[in-house]
C-alpha positions in Angstrom: -26.8 -9.8 29.2 -24.9 -6.9 30.8 -26.1 -3.3 29.6 -23.9 -1.2 27.9 -22.6 1.3 30.8 -21.7 -2.5 33.1 -19.6 -3.6 30.0 -17.8 -0.2 29.9 -16.8 -0.3 33.1 -16.1 -4.2 32.8 -13.6 -3.5 30.3 -12.1 0.1 30.9 -14.2 2.0 28.1 -14.3 5.6 28.2 -16.9 7.6 26.6 -20.7 8.2 25.5 -20.9 8.8 22.1 -23.5 6.7 19.8 -21.0 5.8 17.6 -18.9 4.3 20.7 -21.8 2.9 21.6 -23.1 1.3 18.3 -19.8 -0.2 18.4 -19.7 -1.9 21.5 -23.2 -3.6 20.7 -22.4 -5.0 17.5 -19.3 -6.4 19.3 -21.9 -8.1 22.1 -24.0 -9.0 18.9 -21.7 -10.8 17.4 -19.9 -12.8 20.1 -22.3 -16.0 20.4 -22.1 -16.7 16.2 -18.7 -17.4 16.6 -18.4 -15.4 13.1 -14.6 -14.0 12.2 -14.6 -10.5 12.8 -11.9 -7.9 11.4 -12.1 -4.7 13.1 -10.5 -1.8 11.8 -9.6 1.9 12.8 -6.9 4.4 13.0 -4.1 3.8 15.7 -4.6 4.4 19.1 -8.5 4.4 18.9 -8.8 1.5 21.7 -9.4 -1.4 19.1 -8.0 -3.9 21.6 -10.8 -3.8 23.9 -13.5 -5.1 21.4 -11.8 -9.0 20.6 -12.2 -9.5 24.8 -15.4 -8.3 24.5 -16.2 -10.6 22.0 -14.0 -13.5 23.9 -16.0 -12.9 27.0 -19.6 -12.8 25.7 -18.8 -16.0 23.2 -19.3 -20.0 24.3 -15.6 -19.8 24.3 -15.4 -17.8 27.4 -14.1 -20.9 29.3 -10.9 -20.9 26.5 -7.7 -19.3 26.0 -7.5 -15.5 24.8 -4.5 -15.3 22.9 -3.4 -11.7 21.7 -0.5 -11.2 19.2 0.9 -8.4 17.9 1.6 -9.6 14.1 3.8 -6.4 13.1 6.0 -6.9 16.2 7.0 -10.0 15.1 9.8 -11.1 12.3 8.8 -11.7 9.3 11.5 -15.2 9.5 10.0 -16.1 12.6 6.1 -15.2 12.1 5.2 -18.8 10.6 6.8 -20.3 14.1 5.1 -18.2 16.4 1.4 -18.6 15.1 2.1 -22.5 14.0 4.5 -23.8 15.6 7.8 -25.9 14.3 9.7 -29.4 14.0 13.1 -29.5 16.3 15.8 -28.9 13.6 13.6 -27.4 11.2 15.9 -24.3 10.8 18.3 -23.1 13.1 18.0 -22.4 16.4 15.2 -24.7 16.2 16.6 -27.0 19.2 12.8 -28.2 20.5 9.6 -28.8 19.2 7.4 -25.8 20.2 3.9 -25.2 19.9 2.4 -22.1 17.8 -0.7 -19.7 19.5 -3.1 -21.7 17.0 -2.2 -24.9 18.7 -2.5 -22.8 22.5 -5.9 -20.8 21.7 -7.4 -24.0 20.4 -11.3 -24.1 22.1 -10.4 -20.3 22.2 -10.0 -16.8 20.7 -6.7 -15.8 19.3 -6.3 -11.8 18.4 -4.0 -11.0 15.5 -3.7 -7.0 15.7 -2.1 -5.5 13.1 -3.0 -8.2 11.2 -2.5 -6.0 7.7 1.3 -6.8 8.3 1.1 -10.2 8.0 3.9 -11.7 5.1 1.9 -13.0 2.1 3.0 -16.6 2.5 1.6 -16.1 6.4 -1.3 -14.9 4.6 -1.9 -18.3 2.9 -1.6 -20.6 6.1 -3.9 -18.2 7.6 -6.3 -18.6 5.4 -6.3 -22.5 5.6 -7.3 -21.7 9.2 -10.0 -20.2 9.0 -11.7 -22.3 5.9 -10.6 -26.0 7.3 -9.2 -25.5 10.8 -6.1 -26.9 9.5 -2.4 -26.0 9.8 1.3 -27.4 9.3 4.0 -26.7 12.1 7.2 -25.4 10.2 9.0 -28.5 9.1 6.6 -30.8 9.4 4.1 -32.4 6.6 1.7 -33.3 9.4 -1.7 -31.4 8.9 -2.8 -30.4 12.3 -6.6 -29.5 13.6 -7.5 -26.5 15.5 -10.5 -25.0 17.0 -10.1 -21.3 17.4 -12.0 -18.0 16.5 -10.1 -15.6 14.5 -10.2 -12.0 15.5 -8.3 -9.3 13.4 -7.8 -5.7 13.9 -5.6 -3.1 11.6 -5.0 0.2 11.1 -4.1 0.1 7.7 -6.3 0.7 4.5 -6.6 -3.2 3.7 -8.6 -2.1 0.4 -5.5 -0.2 -1.0 -3.1 -3.1 0.3 -4.8 -5.7 -1.5 -5.1 -3.6 -5.0 -0.9 -3.2 -4.2 -0.6 -6.8 -3.9 0.4 -6.6 0.3 -2.7 -8.5 1.1 -5.1 -11.3 0.1 -8.4 -10.4 -1.0 -9.7 -14.4 -0.4 -8.3 -13.6 3.3 -9.6 -10.3 3.5 -13.6 -11.5 2.8 -13.1 -14.4 5.0 -12.1 -12.6 8.3 -14.3 -9.1 7.5 -17.5 -11.5 8.0 -18.0 -9.0 10.5 -16.7 -5.7 10.3 -16.3 -3.4 13.4 -14.7 0.1 12.7 -14.0 2.1 15.7 -14.0 6.0 14.9 -11.1 8.3 15.2 -11.2 10.1 18.2 -12.1 13.5 16.4 -15.4 12.1 15.2 -16.2 11.5 18.7 -15.7 14.8 20.3 -18.0 14.4 23.6 -15.8 11.9 24.7 -12.5 13.9 24.7 -12.8 16.1 27.5 -14.5 12.5 29.4 -11.4 11.0 28.6 -8.9 13.9 29.8 -11.1 14.0 33.1 -10.6 10.5 33.1 -6.6 10.1 32.5 -5.9 13.4 34.5 -7.5 11.4 37.5 -5.8 8.2 37.5 -2.6 9.9 37.1 -3.2 12.2 40.1 -4.0 9.0 42.3 -0.7 6.9 40.2 1.5 10.2 41.5 -0.1 11.5 44.5 -1.1 14.4 43.8 -3.6 17.3 42.5 -5.6 16.3 39.5 -5.6 18.9 36.8 -8.2 20.8 35.1 -8.7 22.8 32.4 -10.3 26.8 32.0 -12.9 26.8 29.5 -9.8 28.2 27.0 -8.6 25.0 27.3 -11.5 23.1 26.6 -12.0 25.0 23.4 -8.4 23.9 22.0 -8.8 20.4 23.6 -11.5 19.9 21.6 -10.4 21.8 18.4 -7.5 19.6 18.1 -7.4 17.0 15.7 -5.7 14.1 17.7 -3.9 11.9 15.1 -3.3 9.8 17.7 -6.3 9.5 19.0 -6.9 8.1 22.5 -3.3 6.9 23.3 -2.1 10.5 22.3 -4.6 12.2 24.9 -3.2 10.0 27.3 0.2 11.0 27.0 -0.4 14.6 26.7 -2.0 14.2 29.8 0.6 12.7 31.9 2.9 14.9 30.7 0.9 18.1 32.1 -0.2 16.3 35.1 3.8 15.7 36.0 5.1 19.0 34.6 3.0 21.7 35.2 2.9 23.0 39.0 -0.1 24.6 38.6 -3.4 22.4 38.6 -5.5 24.9 36.3 -4.6 24.8 32.8 -5.1 27.4 30.7 -5.2 27.3 26.8 -1.4 28.7 26.0 0.2 26.0 28.4 -1.9 23.4 26.8 -0.8 24.5 23.3 2.4 24.3 24.3 2.2 20.2 24.8 0.3 19.7 21.1 3.0 19.0 18.1 2.8 22.0 15.9 3.8 19.5 13.4 0.4 17.8 13.5 -2.2 18.6 11.6 -4.8 20.7 13.7 -7.7 22.9 13.8 -6.5 25.0 16.8 -8.0 28.8 16.5 -5.0 30.8 15.1 -4.5 34.3 14.4 -4.3 35.5 10.6 -2.5 38.2 9.7 -2.7 39.0 5.8 0.8 40.3 3.9 1.0 41.7 0.9 4.0 40.3 -0.7 3.4 36.1 -2.0 5.6 33.8 0.2 6.2 30.4 -1.1 6.7 27.0 1.1 9.5 25.8 -1.4 12.0 26.5 -3.9 9.9 24.4 -5.8 7.3 26.5 -5.8 9.4 29.4 -7.0 10.8 27.5 -9.8 6.9 26.7 -10.9 6.2 30.4 -10.6 9.0 31.7 -12.5 8.4 29.0 -15.2 4.5 30.3 -15.8 5.6 33.4 -15.8 7.9 32.9 -18.5 5.5 30.9 -20.3 3.4 33.9 -20.4 5.8 36.0 -21.4 6.5 34.4 -24.4 2.8 33.8 -25.7 3.1 37.4 -25.0 6.2 37.9 -27.3 4.4 34.9 -29.7 1.3 37.2 -29.9 3.1 40.3 -30.6 5.4 39.1 -33.6 2.2 37.5 -35.2 0.4 40.9 -35.2 3.6 42.8 -36.8 3.8 40.0 -39.5 0.1 39.7 -40.2 -0.5 43.4 -40.3 2.6 43.8 -42.0 3.2 47.2 -39.9 5.9 49.2 -38.2 5.4 49.2 -34.4 3.4 52.5 -34.9 0.6 50.3 -36.2 0.7 47.5 -33.5 -2.6 47.8 -31.7 -2.6 49.3 -28.3 -2.3 46.5 -26.3 0.7 45.8 -27.9 2.7 48.6 -27.7 2.0 48.6 -23.7 3.6 45.2 -23.8 6.4 46.9 -25.2 6.4 49.6 -23.2 6.4 46.9 -20.2 9.5 45.4 -21.6 11.3 48.4 -21.7 10.1 50.0 -18.1 12.6 50.6 -15.5 12.0 50.3 -12.3 10.8 53.4 -11.7 8.4 52.8 -14.1 9.8 55.2 -17.0 9.8 54.2 -20.3 13.6 53.9 -21.4 14.1 52.5 -24.6 17.9 51.8 -24.1 18.2 48.2 -26.2 17.8 48.9 -30.4 13.5 48.1 -31.8 13.7 47.3 -35.4 10.8 45.7 -37.7 10.7 44.4 -41.0 7.6 45.3 -43.1 7.9 45.3 -46.6 11.4 44.2 -46.5 12.5 47.4 -45.1 14.3 48.1 -41.6 11.9 50.7 -39.8 13.6 52.0 -36.3 11.1 53.9 -33.5 11.7 57.1 -33.6 12.7 57.6 -29.8 15.8 54.8 -31.1 19.3 57.2 -30.8 21.4 54.1 -32.5 21.0 53.2 -36.5 23.0 50.0 -35.5 20.5 46.8 -37.0 19.5 44.5 -34.4 18.9 40.8 -35.6 16.4 39.3 -33.0 17.6 36.1 -32.0 15.3 33.1 -32.8 13.1 31.7 -30.1 12.0 28.7 -31.4 12.4 25.9 -29.4 12.8 23.7 -32.3 15.5 25.8 -34.0 17.2 26.0 -30.8 17.1 21.8 -30.6 18.1 21.7 -34.3 20.9 24.1 -33.3 22.7 22.3 -30.5 22.2 18.6 -32.1 24.4 20.0 -35.0 26.6 21.7 -32.4 27.3 18.2 -30.7 27.8 16.5 -34.0 30.1 19.0 -34.7 31.9 18.3 -31.8 32.3 14.8 -32.1 33.1 14.7 -35.8 29.6 13.2 -36.4 29.8 10.1 -33.7 26.2 9.8 -32.4 26.9 8.0 -29.5 29.3 10.4 -27.8 27.0 13.6 -29.3 23.7 11.9 -27.4 25.9 11.4 -24.4 26.6 15.0 -24.5 23.1 16.4 -25.2 21.6 13.9 -22.4 19.1 11.5 -24.4 19.9 8.4 -25.7 21.3 7.1 -29.1 18.1 5.9 -30.4 16.1 9.3 -29.1 18.8 11.3 -31.3 18.9 9.3 -34.3 14.4 9.9 -34.4 15.5 13.4 -34.4 18.2 13.6 -36.8 15.5 11.8 -39.0 12.7 14.3 -38.2 14.7 17.7 -38.5 16.4 16.3 -41.5 20.0 17.0 -40.1 22.8 16.6 -42.5 
């Protein structure tokens, strides 16, 4: 059996992290067993290399190896592509056609993006895995096939099962041997190695000196999260190789090629500010509502104390007196009671000593229940008691309006 280093060279795998070496070892160990394998991992991690390792180290290595991207085949033709069809089975079926499972008999079929398969196709695939049988589209004849299935996906299959997009029985049949390829950010020791390899390859391809990173740029390279994984790193390396004239790349130059919209952990200067900032209009609205709620609670507390103590403003506790001052404060901090304020204690109006107007002020009710009753009454009056139109005016259902009329005992 070849050692790990020879396997990496043969299949073009770059990296020396323990996590990567462990995945290669699992692929080699499971290859001779002929079990189904499910490879999971984020997009761009290089999952397609491991089905080839499994095939080449299995007893099927002299059979066909067919790789199918399930996500790239339209839902209407996926069954025909995988299982074949009979002539005339659908519009455009001008002749009989073999499917991939028939072509790969005795070999290995790699179903990439298997999580994108329609549920009807998943049923057919489950039958292949359990009994080695399938039927062509438009045929009633059962055909036999002897293939090994290796699947790969970048979606969370368990989440897809919960949402009814993937069959649980198919998952457990495929997941006999699970292989998880870690994202690039979880094997940082491989990032700079991959960059140098890609830089060397593009230098040969475009016949130019290879680009290199200074220490600052290496730090930026290792700090970024690489959501696109190896594929994104290769793409950015190619861009820099072609565009930049300088062959020594510093951190500032490298950061120009890293998408700012992606989540990253790049070092950045933080400037503290005194004023509060909001990232959206929704946050501003929430803050206004929270402030209003706090003011309402303060006002309720103040009114409760006045009624309970049956006293005038002068008898209110100090903290509530300060609340009054705050409510009538101007921007420069001066206390200006420019509105008449009265309180009722023992049934007699008592005015504040600093109030210059003796006009009585009738406080409007702040009760939500009172407001709701008032709005319902106005709507009913407007539409002459017709609940259907009143409910439409209020933006509620007629049933809800009826319930509220009964609840508030509205005539």
